[in-house]
C-alpha positions in Angstrom: 20.3 -1.7 16.5 20.6 -0.7 19.7 18.7 -2.4 23.2 15.8 0.5 23.7 11.9 0.6 25.1 9.4 0.6 22.5 8.3 4.4 22.4 5.0 5.2 20.6 2.9 8.3 20.7 -0.2 8.1 23.2 -2.0 10.2 25.1 -0.2 13.4 24.0 3.6 12.1 25.1 6.0 9.8 24.0 5.0 6.2 26.4 7.8 4.1 26.5 6.8 -0.2 27.3 9.8 -2.0 28.8 9.6 -5.5 30.8 6.7 -6.6 28.4 7.4 -9.8 26.6 7.7 -9.0 22.9 4.5 -11.6 22.2 2.2 -9.4 24.6 -0.6 -8.2 22.7 -1.7 -4.7 22.8 -5.1 -5.3 23.9 -3.3 -7.2 27.3 -1.2 -4.2 27.4 -3.9 -1.7 27.9 -6.4 -3.5 29.8 -4.0 -5.4 32.3 -1.0 -3.4 32.5 -2.3 0.3 32.1 -5.9 -0.5 33.0 -7.5 1.4 30.2 -10.2 -0.5 30.0 -12.5 1.2 27.1 -11.0 -1.5 24.8 -12.6 -4.5 24.9 -11.9 -8.2 24.4 -13.7 -10.7 22.9 -12.5 -13.2 20.3 -9.0 -12.7 20.9 -8.3 -13.5 17.2 -9.4 -10.2 15.0 -12.6 -11.5 14.0 -15.1 -9.6 16.7 -13.9 -6.1 16.6 -14.5 -5.4 20.5 -10.7 -4.5 20.8 -10.1 -2.1 17.6 -8.1 0.6 18.0 -6.7 3.3 16.0 -2.9 3.1 14.5 -1.2 6.4 13.1 1.8 6.1 10.9 3.7 8.9 9.1 3.1 8.6 5.2 4.8 10.4 2.7 8.1 12.2 1.5 10.0 13.4 4.1 9.3 16.8 5.3 6.0 16.5 3.8 4.6 13.8 5.8 0.8 13.3 6.6 -0.8 11.5 9.4 -2.2 8.0 8.2 -5.0 6.9 10.9 -6.4 3.7 10.2 -8.5 0.8 12.9 -6.4 -2.1 13.4 -7.1 -5.1 16.0 -5.2 -4.6 19.6 -6.1 -8.2 20.5 -3.1 -9.8 17.7 -1.0 -6.9 17.7 2.5 -7.4 19.5 3.5 -4.4 21.4 6.7 -3.9 19.3 5.0 -3.1 16.2 3.7 0.1 17.8 7.2 1.3 18.2 7.2 4.6 16.4 3.6 4.9 15.2 0.6 6.7 17.4 -1.8 5.0 19.6 -5.4 6.5 19.9 -8.6 4.6 22.4 -11.8 5.2 22.8 -10.9 6.9 25.9 -8.8 9.8 24.0 -12.2 10.3 22.0 -14.0 12.2 25.0 -11.4 12.4 27.7 -14.2 14.8 29.7 -17.3 12.5 29.7 -19.8 15.7 29.2 -17.8 16.6 25.9 -18.8 13.0 23.4 -16.8 12.9 19.8 -19.4 13.0 17.2 -19.1 9.1 16.6 -20.1 8.8 20.5 -23.1 11.6 20.5 -24.4 9.8 17.4 -24.3 6.4 18.6 -26.1 8.0 22.0 -28.8 9.7 20.0 -29.4 6.5 17.8 -29.2 4.0 20.5 -26.5 2.2 18.8 -26.1 0.5 22.0 -27.7 -2.0 24.3 -24.9 -3.9 26.2 -22.2 -1.9 24.9 -19.4 -4.5 25.2 -18.9 -3.8 21.2 -19.7 -0.3 21.3 -16.3 0.8 21.8 -14.8 -0.9 18.8 -17.7 0.5 17.2 -16.8 3.8 17.9 -13.3 3.5 16.9 -13.6 2.5 13.5 -16.3 5.0 12.9 -13.5 7.4 13.9 -11.3 6.3 11.8 -13.6 7.1 8.9 -14.7 9.9 10.4 -10.8 11.1 10.4 -10.0 9.8 6.8 -13.3 10.8 5.3 -14.3 14.7 5.5 -17.9 14.0 4.1 -20.1 11.3 4.6 -19.5 8.0 2.4 -22.1 5.9 0.8 -23.7 3.0 2.5 -21.4 0.6 1.3 -18.5 2.1 2.1 -19.6 2.3 6.0 -20.6 -1.2 6.1 -17.0 -2.3 4.5 -15.3 -0.2 7.3 -17.8 -2.0 10.1 -17.0 -5.2 8.8 -14.7 -6.0 11.5 -17.1 -5.4 14.0 -20.0 -8.0 15.6 -22.9 -6.3 17.2 -25.4 -9.3 18.3 -27.9 -6.6 20.3 -28.2 -3.9 19.0 -28.1 -4.6 15.4 -26.3 -2.7 12.6 -28.9 0.1 10.9 -28.6 2.4 14.5 -25.1 2.3 14.3 -25.1 2.8 10.9 -27.6 5.7 10.8 -25.0 6.9 13.4 -22.3 7.0 10.8 -24.3 9.5 8.9 -25.4 11.5 12.0 -21.7 11.9 12.8 -20.9 14.1 9.9 -24.3 16.2 10.6 -22.8 17.3 13.9 -20.0 20.3 14.2 -17.2 18.8 12.7 -14.4 17.9 15.2 -11.1 16.9 13.5 -7.8 15.4 15.2 -5.2 18.0 15.9 -2.6 16.4 13.3 0.6 18.5 14.0 1.4 17.3 17.5 0.9 14.1 16.5 3.0 14.3 13.6 5.7 16.1 15.1 5.8 13.6 18.1 6.1 10.5 15.0 9.1 12.7 13.6 10.9 12.6 17.0 10.1 8.9 17.0 11.5 8.5 13.2 14.9 9.8 14.5 15.3 6.9 17.2 17.7 4.1 15.9 16.0 0.8 15.2 14.3 -1.2 18.0 16.2 -4.1 19.3 13.9 -4.9 22.2 14.8 -7.6 25.1 12.3 -8.3 27.8 11.0 -11.5 29.8 14.0 -13.8 27.9 12.8 -13.0 24.5 14.3 -10.5 22.0 12.7 -8.8 19.2 14.2 -7.2 15.9 12.5 -4.3 14.1 15.0 -3.4 10.9 14.5 -0.2 9.2 16.2 -1.1 6.1 16.2 -3.9 3.2 19.8 -4.5 3.8 19.2 -4.5 7.6 16.6 -7.1 7.3 18.7 -9.2 5.0 21.8 -9.2 7.1 19.5 -9.7 9.9 18.4 -12.8 8.3 20.9 -14.2 7.3 22.7 -14.4 11.0 19.1 -15.5 12.4 17.6 -18.1 9.9 15.0 -19.4 12.5 13.8 -16.3 13.9 10.3 -15.8 13.3 9.2 -13.3 10.9 6.4 -11.0 11.7 4.9 -8.5 9.3 1.2 -8.0 10.2 0.3 -10.4 12.5 -2.8 -11.2 11.6 -2.3 -15.2 11.7 0.9 -14.7 13.6 -0.7 -13.4 16.4 -3.6 -16.1 17.0 -0.4 -18.3 17.3 0.0 -16.7 20.5 -3.8 -15.9 21.6 -5.5 -19.3 21.1 -2.4 -21.8 20.3 0.0 -21.0 23.3 3.1 -20.9 21.1 6.8 -19.8 22.0 7.6 -18.1 18.8 11.7 -17.4 20.0 13.2 -14.5 18.7 11.2 -12.1 16.2 11.8 -10.6 13.4 9.0 -8.0 12.6 9.0 -6.1 9.1 6.8 -3.1 9.6 9.6 -0.9 10.0 11.2 -1.6 6.4 10.0 1.1 4.1 11.4 -0.1 0.9 9.0 -3.7 1.5 5.9 -1.3 1.7 6.3 0.3 -1.8 4.6 0.1 -4.5 5.9 0.4 -8.3 3.6 1.0 -11.5 5.4 1.1 -15.0 6.5 -0.6 -18.2 3.3 -2.8 -18.0 4.2 -4.2 -14.4 3.0 -3.7 -11.0 5.1 -4.8 -8.4 3.8 -4.8 -4.7 6.3 -5.1 -1.7 5.6 -7.7 0.5 5.5 -5.3 3.5 2.6 -3.5 1.5 -0.9 -4.0 3.3 -3.7 -5.4 2.2 -5.5 -2.3 2.4 -2.6 -0.6 -0.5 -2.0 -3.8 -2.2 -5.7 -4.5 -3.5 -6.1 -0.8 -4.1 -3.2 -1.1 -6.6 -3.8 -4.3 -7.8 -7.7 -2.9 -8.4 -6.4 0.1 -10.6 -4.5 -2.4 -12.3 -6.9 -5.2 -13.2 -10.1 -3.7 -11.9 -12.1 -7.1 -11.7 -9.8 -7.5 -8.4 -12.8 -5.2 -6.8 -15.0 -8.0 -5.4 -12.4 -9.7 -4.0 -10.5 -6.8 -2.1 -14.0 -6.7 -0.7 -14.5 -9.5 0.4 -11.1 -10.4 1.5 -11.1 -10.4 5.8 -12.3 -7.2 7.4 -11.3 -3.8 7.1 -9.0 -4.0 10.3 -7.6 -7.4 9.6 -6.7 -5.7 6.0 -5.6 -2.9 7.6 -2.3 -4.5 9.5 -2.1 -7.3 7.2 0.4 -7.5 4.2 0.1 -9.3 0.9 3.3 -10.9 1.1 2.2 -12.3 5.0 -0.7 -14.0 2.6 1.6 -15.1 0.4 4.3 -16.3 2.4 1.8 -18.1 4.8 1.3 -20.7 1.9 -2.3 -21.4 3.7 -4.5 -23.8 0.8 -7.1 -21.3 1.6 -5.2 -17.9 1.2 -7.8 -16.1 -0.8 -5.0 -14.4 -2.6 -3.1 -16.9 -4.2 -5.6 -18.1 -6.7 -6.1 -15.0 -8.7 -2.2 -14.0 -8.5 -1.8 -17.4 -9.7 -3.8 -16.8 -12.6 -2.6 -13.1 -13.2 0.8 -15.3 -13.7 2.5 -13.4 -11.0 6.1 -14.0 -10.2 7.6 -13.8 -6.5 10.8 -12.2 -5.8 12.8 -13.5 -3.0 15.8 -11.9 -1.3 18.8 -14.0 0.6 21.7 -11.4 1.7 22.1 -9.8 -1.3 21.3 -12.4 -3.9 17.4 -11.8 -5.2 15.5 -14.9 -7.2 12.4 -15.1 -9.0 10.2 -17.8 -9.2 6.5 -18.1 -10.5 4.3 -18.1 -7.5 2.5 -21.4 -8.0 6.2 -23.0 -7.8 6.4 -20.9 -4.8 4.1 -24.2 -2.7 6.1 -27.1 -2.9 3.2 -29.3 0.4 0.8 -28.1 2.9 2.1 -25.4 4.1 6.0 -25.8 2.8 7.6 -23.0 0.7 10.3 -23.1 -1.8 12.0 -19.9 0.9 15.7 -21.4 2.1 17.5 -20.5 5.1 17.7 -16.7 5.9 15.4 -16.3 2.5 12.4 -13.9 2.6 10.0 -12.2 0.6 10.4 -9.4 -0.9 7.9 -8.6 -3.4 5.0 -9.8 -5.8 5.1 -8.9 -9.3 2.4 -8.3 -12.2 2.7 -8.3 -15.9 -0.2 -6.5 -18.2 -1.6 -8.8 -21.0 0.6 -9.1 -23.7 -0.7 -7.8 -27.0 -2.5 -8.1 -29.1 -4.4 -10.6 -27.1 -7.2 -9.7 -24.8 -7.1 -10.9 -21.2 -10.5 -11.7 -19.3 -9.7 -12.2 -15.6 -12.2 -13.2 -12.5 -11.4 -13.5 -9.3 -14.2 -15.2 -6.2 -14.5 -16.6 -3.2 -17.2 -19.0 -2.3 -18.1 -18.7 2.0 -20.7 -19.1 4.2 -21.1 -15.2 5.2 -20.2 -12.4 2.9 -17.7 -10.9 5.4 -15.3 -12.1 7.7 -15.0 -15.9 6.7 -12.7 -18.3 5.3 -13.3 -19.8 2.2 -14.7 -23.3 1.0 -13.5 -22.4 -2.3 -11.5 -19.6 -3.6 -10.6 -19.1 -7.6 -9.2 -17.1 -10.3 -9.4 -16.9 -13.6 -7.4 -15.6 -16.6 -7.9 -16.3 -20.3 -6.3 -14.6 -23.6 -8.3 -14.6 -26.6 -6.9 -13.3 -29.5 -9.1 -11.4 -32.6 -11.3 -14.9 -33.7 -11.9 -15.6 -29.7 -9.8 -18.1 -29.5 -8.1 -18.9 -26.5 -4.6 -18.6 -26.6 -3.6 -18.9 -22.8 -5.4 -20.1 -20.2 -4.6 -19.9 -15.9 -6.9 -21.3 -13.9 -6.3 -21.8 -10.0 -8.1 -22.7 -6.9 -7.5 -22.4 -3.2 -9.3 -25.1 -1.0 -9.1 -27.7 -3.2 -5.6 -29.5 -2.7 -3.1 -29.0 0.1 -1.2 -25.9 -1.9 -2.9 -23.2 -4.2 -3.2 -25.1 -7.3 -3.4 -24.7 -11.2 -5.8 -26.7 -13.1 -3.4 -28.2 -15.6 -6.1 -30.4 -17.2 -8.6 -27.6 -17.5 -6.5 -25.3 -19.0 -5.4 -28.1 -21.6 -8.9 -28.3 -22.6 -9.5 -24.6 -23.4 -6.1 -23.9 -25.6 -6.6 -23.4 -28.9 -10.4 -23.6 -29.1 -13.1 -21.2 -29.6 -14.2 -19.3 -26.2 -17.7 -20.7 -26.3 -20.3 -23.3 -24.2 -18.6 -26.4 -25.8 -15.7 -25.7 -24.3 -16.1 -24.3 -21.4 -17.9 -27.7 -20.9 -14.8 -29.6 -21.5 -12.5 -27.5 -19.0 -15.5 -28.3 -16.5 -15.5 -32.1 -16.6 -11.7 -32.0 -16.6 -11.7 -30.4 -13.2 -12.1 -33.7 -12.3 -8.4 -34.4 -13.2 -7.0 -31.9 -11.4 -8.7 -32.3 -8.2 -9.8 -34.7 -5.6 -10.9 -32.2 -2.8 -10.7 -32.8 0.9 -14.2 -32.4 3.0 -13.6 -30.8 6.2 -16.3 -28.6 8.1 -16.5 -25.7 5.6 -17.5 -28.0 2.7 -17.6 -31.7 1.6 -15.0 -33.1 -1.6 -17.9 -33.2 -3.7 -19.2 -29.6 -3.0 -15.8 -28.3 -3.6 -15.6 -29.7 -6.7 -18.6 -28.9 -8.1 -18.3 -25.4 -6.9 -15.2 -25.2 -9.0 -17.0 -26.0 -11.8 -20.0 -23.9 -11.3 -17.1 -20.9 -10.9 -15.6 -21.8 -14.4 -19.0 -22.1 -16.0 -20.0 -18.5 -14.4 -16.6 -16.7 -16.1 -17.8 -18.3 -19.2 -21.2 -16.5 -18.9 -19.9 -13.5 -17.6 -17.0 -13.0 -20.5 -18.8 -14.7 -23.2 -18.2 -12.8 -26.6 -20.8 -10.4 -27.6 -23.8 -12.2 -29.5 -22.6 -15.5 -28.1 -25.9 -17.9 -27.4 -26.4 -18.5 -23.9 -26.2 -21.3 -22.6 -28.2 -23.8 -19.9 -26.8 -23.4 -16.5 -25.0 -27.2 -15.9 -23.8 -29.1 -12.9 -20.7 -31.2 -13.2 -22.7 -34.3 -12.7 -24.4 -33.8 -16.0 -21.1 -33.5 -17.6 -19.7 -37.0 -18.6 -15.6 -37.2 -17.8 -13.4 -36.0 -20.8 -13.2 -38.1 -23.8 -9.1 -38.2 -24.0 -9.8 -37.2 -28.1 -11.6 -34.5 -27.1 -8.4 -32.6 -26.6 -6.9 -33.3 -30.0 
């Protein structure tokens, strides 16, 4: 890697950045350095969407690449992460004020703005949707697209109407060929080694470069999508020291399916990872819909969510329930752990100095067993909220509807994402029946002593965990099974050890 400026496609040309600190955010650079103030600052943590911009990257085989456009939050994107990409802001939609883009014109016609502060972010999210869909999508997709944009005065009805109306106006797609040509030119540059303000940021492009760099700099901060690490700077004012950005390592962005296994590289975005997971196991769909906002999923990675080690990370309980393994690499050596063994204590993992997360793997259910799987999160809001409890359940039944394997995992119930060992034992070898599920519910008291915080009390968390397990049975009960009257955990006596015999 050689020292050079950060370079990206912007306003019709390749734009170079020098002198800005590696942890300077794209939003700060736009507003304070370039004085492009259409992009607004609201929360500075990727929640409100006022700072939404659209980033373009090449996707596909060399020589046949296509331009992929996705909305992201500028407030938590460090400038080096833009290297080699294309950037579009609200000013790009209508360079001439008299010639509004269809999404802007539709917002005007539908009165989709009052104070206007949030409107540029809405326009950019709708622009990304407009570019990615040739025809108007259904209401649910529009809602999901706007899940990261908050409006506190106009309300969402006129904005959703504007999304539909934009497609009824004369089509005006982006001319992609100049952008693709510029991105190919940027791809020919050497990997970025950026130094400014006494700080250094590295952007390796191959797995070998990353492995060697990580061995040499074991204390450097690894940054994938920045959707969590970005807040350490914008909200906590932390000095992150030397950075290693993972976004340019194509080998970490690969998804492999074959021989009954799904492998997701650590650098795969949450958007792409959830699409692969849902194709592999359709019951991922609900969690995929509720996991963060569209801009956060477009930037954040599944590997980053797992490596973060948060006890309330939504993906881990579901992955653990499905028996996921994590692939770690140090130098040229790799090792594999069961995902639940990766977490040692509160935000403490089994990563060794110089090691990084390379991939996650999932296996198809073993024949001839039938696997039932569900993943849920319980939070105060449907969108954009941190879980009070997250759950992942998988049971494998034989032809007689007897539980032969059981994996139950929860987030928000302990210092780490954790399996419910006692509840699993209560299910094993028993018929998949109301009596069995009652044993599992009661056994949860042995597995967890949840904490109380601003999101939920200990008692509430334990009750919700039991209710989710009961819901799991209700949704997967054998055909013709008798219904069960919903129970509260408090109504169940503590499990009798002899009942397991």
